[in-house]
N, C-alpha and C positions, 0 to 999 in steps of 0.2 A: 838929716834925711828921714823922711817918713818911710814906714815899713808896713806893707800890706800882705797879710796872709789871706789867700783867696781860695774860696770854694771848698774848704774842709767841712766835714761833719763836726760841728762844735758841740761838745758834751760838757755841760757845767751843771751837775746835779742840783735840782731845785730851782734852776734858773733857765736853762735852755738846752735843747737837743735838736739840732737840725743843721742843714747846710748854711754856711754863713761866711761873710768876709770880716776880718778883724783888722782894724787900722790902729797902728801904734805910732806914737810920736813922743820924743823925749822920754822914752822908757815907760810911758803910760798908755793904757788902752784908751783910745779916743772914741772909737765907735765900733759897734758890732751890729751888722745888718744881716738878718735872716732872709733866706729865700733867694730869689733871682735878682732882686734889686742890688745893684753894685754900690760899694762904698766909693765916694768921690773925694779923694784927698784934697785938702784945701791949700796945699803948698804950691807955690808957683815953680819951685825947684824940682829936682829929680827925686824919685822915691823908688824903693825896692819893692818888687812884687814877687811873692813866693806862691807858686802854683801848687796848691795843696789839694786839688781834686783827688778823690779816692783815699785821702788821708783823714785822720781823726785828730782834732785839736782839743786838748783838755787843759784845765788849770795845772800849772807845774806840779809834778809829783813831789811829795814830801816824804822823806825817809826819816822817821823819828827814832831810829836806833842804829847808829853808825859809830864805829871805832876808828878814829882818824890817827891815833897813835902818837901824834905830836902834841906836846913836847915829850921827849925822852925815849921814844922808840922809833926813831926815824928810819931805822933799817927795815921796818915792817911797812910803813906808810908815812907820808907827810900830808899836811893839810892840802898842799898844792896837788899832789897826786890823787888824794882821795876826792878832792873837788872835781878833778878832771874825770875820774871814774864815774862820779855821780852824773856829770853832764853827759857822758857817753851813754849812760843808762836811762836818760830822760828825766833825771831827778834834778829839780831846781833848788831844793832846800834840804839840808841834812841837819840832824841833831847829833852833836858830837858828845859821846859818852865820856864820863870823867876819869876813867881808869888809865890816866896818862902818868908820866913821871916827870915832875911832881903831879900829884892828883889835883884835879880841878876842884879844890876846896878853898881856894883863895881868890879874891877878885883880881889879883895880878895875873893869875893863870888864865882866868876867863878873858881878861883883856888881851893877853898874848895870843890866844886862839883867834879872837876876833881880828886882831891886827894881821895875823898870818892869812886869814881868810880874805881880808881886804887886798892884801898884796897879790893873792892868787887871781883876783879879778875873774871869778868864775861863778859858782853857785853860792847861794846864801848858806852860811853856817850859823846854827843856833846852839850855843854851848849848853850842855846839861851839867849842872854842878852836883857835887857829892852831897848825900844826905848826912854822912858822918865824916869827921876829919880822918884823912888817910884811908877812907873806906874801911876803917877798923871796927865800926859798929859800937863805938864806945862814947863818943862825944859829938853832939850836933854841931854843924857848921853855922855860920852867921848868914842866914838865908836872905835877909833884906840887903845886905851888902853885896851878896852874889847876884841878886836880882838887879840891883842898881848897876852892876858891872856888865850886865847883859845876859845872864843865865835865864833860860826860859822854863826850866824844870829841874827836878832833883832826882837823883838815883845813885845807888851804890852798885850799879850793874856790874856783874861779875862776882859780886858777893851779896848775900842777903843781910838784912838787919835782923839778926837772930833774936835779940832782946825785945820782947813784945812791948814792954813798958817804954823803951826808947823809941820804938816805931810809933807808938801812940803819941809820944811827945813830938816826934818828927812831923806827923800828920797835922797836929794842932799848930805847930810853929809854921808849917808850910801854908796852912790855911790863913794865918795872920799875914804872911808875906805875899800871898796871892800866887803861889807857884804849885803846879801839879806835881805829883809824886809818881815816879815810874818804878815799880817794884820788881826786883829779881827774886822770884819765889823759889826758894830752895832750902830745905832743912839739911844743913851740912852734916848732921849726925847720921841721918838716914842715907845720905848720898856718899858718905865717907868711903874712900877706896874704890868707888865705882868708876868704870871707864866707858861704859856704854849702857844702853837700856837693859834692865834686868829681864831675862827671858831665854828662850831656846838658843838664840844666836850667840848671846854672851856665854852660855854654858858650853856651846859647841866650840867656841874660840878660846875657852878657858879664862875668860875675863870676869871680874866682879861686876855685877850689874847695879844700876841705879833704879830703884822702884818708882813707879808713877807717883806714889804717895809722897815722895820726897818733894815733889813740886806742889801737888794739890793740897797738901795739908797747910802749906804756907799761903796758897791762894785763899783758902778758907779763912785763915787768920787775918789776912790783910783786908778781906771783904768785911769781916767782923769789925775791924778797927776803923775802916771807912764808915761803916754804919754807925759806930759809936761816936766818932768825931764829926761826921758830916763833911769830911774832906774827901774829894774825889781821889781815887787811886787808879792808876793804869797798870795792868798786869802785863809784864814783858814776856815775849817769846813763849806763848802758850803751846804746849806740846802734847798734853794728855787728855783723854776722854773725861777724866774726873774734873780737871780744871775747867774744861768747857762747860760741863754740867754745873759746876759751882758758880761760874760767872753768869750763866743763863738764869739760874734760880735767883741770884742776887739782883739782877736787873728786873726780874719780875716783881720783886718786892720793893723796888725803888732805890736800891743802894747805888750811889754815884760811882760805879765801877765801869771801866772800859778795859779793853784787852786787845792785844796784837798777837799775830803769829808771823812766821817767816816762811818763804816759799819752800824751803827744804822740808818743813814739817807737813806740808800738804802734797809734796812731790815724791818724797822718799820714805822708806821705813828702815828699821835697824838692819834689815837684810843688806842694805847698801854698804855696811861696814866691811863685809866680806869682799865686796867688789872694789871699793875705793880706799880702803885702809884709813890712814890718818886724815885724808880729805873728807871723810865722813864722821870724824870725831868732833863733837861739839857739846856744849852744855847750855840748856838741857839737851840730852841725847836724842837722836832719832828714835822714834818709838815704834810700836806695832801697827798692824794694818787697821785695827779698830780705832786706834788713836788718830791715825791719819784721816780716816773717814769722819771721825767726830770733829776734827779741826775743820774739814771741808763743810760739814753740816753747820758748824758754828759761823763760818763765813757766810753761808747761804742765808741763814735766818737772822743775821745781825748780831748774834752773841759776840762774835769777834769783830771789832770795829775797824781794825787797821792791819794792813800788810806792811811789815817793815823787814829790813834785811838782817839785822844783827851783823852787818859787815865787819868781819874780824880778820884782817890780813896778818899773815905770819910769813917769815922768810922761808925759802925752800929748805934751808938747813934745818930749821926747827921742825918743819912738818915731815922731814925725811928721817926723823928720829924713830926709835922703837915706839910702837903704839902707846905703851905705858907712859912714856916720857914726853910724847909730843903734846903741844898745847892744843886746847879746844878752839874750834871756830873755823869758819870758811868765809870767803869773800862773797859779796852778793849784789853790789851796786850795779854791776853790768849784766847780771842775769835775771834780776828780780822781775822786771816788766815782762819779759818773754815767758818766763815760767808761770807768772800769774795769768797771762793771756790764755794759757792752756785751759784755765777754768772757764773762760768765756767761750772758747772754741768747743768745749765739751758740754756747753749749755748749763753749767753749774752756777755761774754768775752772769748777770747782764753787764753791758758796758757801763751803765750808770753805777751799778754796785761796785765795779772795779775802781772807777774813778773816786767814788766815795771813800773806799778803803785805802787808796794810795795818794789821795790829795785832800779831799774835803774833811774827812774825819780827823786825820792828824792835825790839820789846821785848827779845827774846832777845839780839840783837846788841848792844844798848846797855845791857843789864842793868837795864831798867826793869820794875817790878812791873806785871803786868796779869792779866786773867782775871776770870771771873764767879763765882768761888768765894766762899762765905761768909767774911767777915773781910777781904776785899780792898776797897780804895777803890772807890767807886761811880763809875767812869769807863765810861760806856755810850753807844753810838751806836744810835739806833733808826732803821731804814731802812724806807721804804715802797717795795717793789719795783715797784709799779704806778703810782706818782706820775708823771704826765706834765707836763712843763713845758718852757719855752724858756729856754735860758741867756741871760741878759740882764745885761750889765755894769752897767746902771743900777740894778740891784737888789743888786749885790755890796757887801759890807762892806769889801773891800780898797780902798785908794786907787788901786791900779793898774787900768787898763782894757786892758792889752796882752794880748789873747788872740785866737787865731784862732777860738775856739769861740762867740763872740757870735752869737746867732741860731740856734744849733743846737737841735734838738728832742731831748729826752732822756726816758727812762723809768727811774725809780728815783732816789731822792733821800733824803738824811738829813732826817728830820722832827723829830728831837729829839737834842740833845747834852747829856749829863750829865757834869759833872766834879766829883768829890768830893761827889756827892749834890746838887749845885746844877745846875738847868737853865740852861745858858748860851745855848741857842738852841732855839727851837720854831717850826716852820713854821706859818704862820697857817692853813693848811688842815687841820692835824692837830688834830682835835677829839676829844672823848670823855673829858675830865677831869671827875672828880667828887670829892666829899669824903665820906669814910666816918666 
């Protein structure tokens, strides 16, 4: 059955921006027609028509920083539930971080993740393999074998590679294998014992703080190693003013560095810890107001290339522990788009910039095919920019409930997620389908 998305504003940065019809057949975009001219399906059979007038259709969102927890931590999340959460949030592709149990440092684990994703029949899953065996920072993995098994990038996310010589070797080996490196930038000695951002709030709450320099000093190091080796490095979850400045300066002198941040770093500050407790505990921690402003500025001027979630589900029991003992991280797949749309609504980003940071740039960095051209796989997110709703964890598809955004009112939401021509999510209020 052919599938027609009709009348949406179609935004594909560098390609098109305007009202258009999109015709899909056999999972592939067959035709995109701008303006008032209507697509004429060539099938003699029946086809579905999705009335998308007033909606925005974009290349499927790509979240390049997600913890799916499987294998080994299925009480937090499974690949199936994580994929369902992604679809619910308008995300068509996720990159699964390697800190599973066992760690994704072996082609057999990579294959397991891909098989579970195939069984889920939902969004695309791209495994990220470990830089070092067991994430221990001592011995490099076999990158070519991991790439052949399906890994698209390398990261020890959750832990830094503290040994600078080993990180240099990793970048050189990754360059030979043709895999990008995603770096968790943290000096564990400077961060040791820290529970939240170093500052007045931590002092008031009686907690040891983590200084900004614990992140930025490692950002500077990995920029220097990228410059030395010529291997691109992607800086994960940027949270500080100093890190933004370091990435900006590096880009100005031509270093092949890219960077991401997460919605919580441009939405909240460390003041949120007093309001939300362990649901505002994460690593890197929420920072101060000047850091939040710097992250937004970095998004606006292109210093920060990507908005990713660092989706980190935990069980209710784990997050209900004392703040000192509770694990770091919050869920984000089902809140990311709505929170990011606030930047558009406030005039800080354009729609094109938002789509670049949530789809086009992640695809470019990872070498993933994307776009709404004829002949491309039909991975499409349809957004209703006027859809008002309340974020409610009881309606989430993720097994995690650990978010500070429960109960927040939002405007703008994904109402349909299409992966390979298959509708994997549809908002119950999104009506207007007919059969031609």
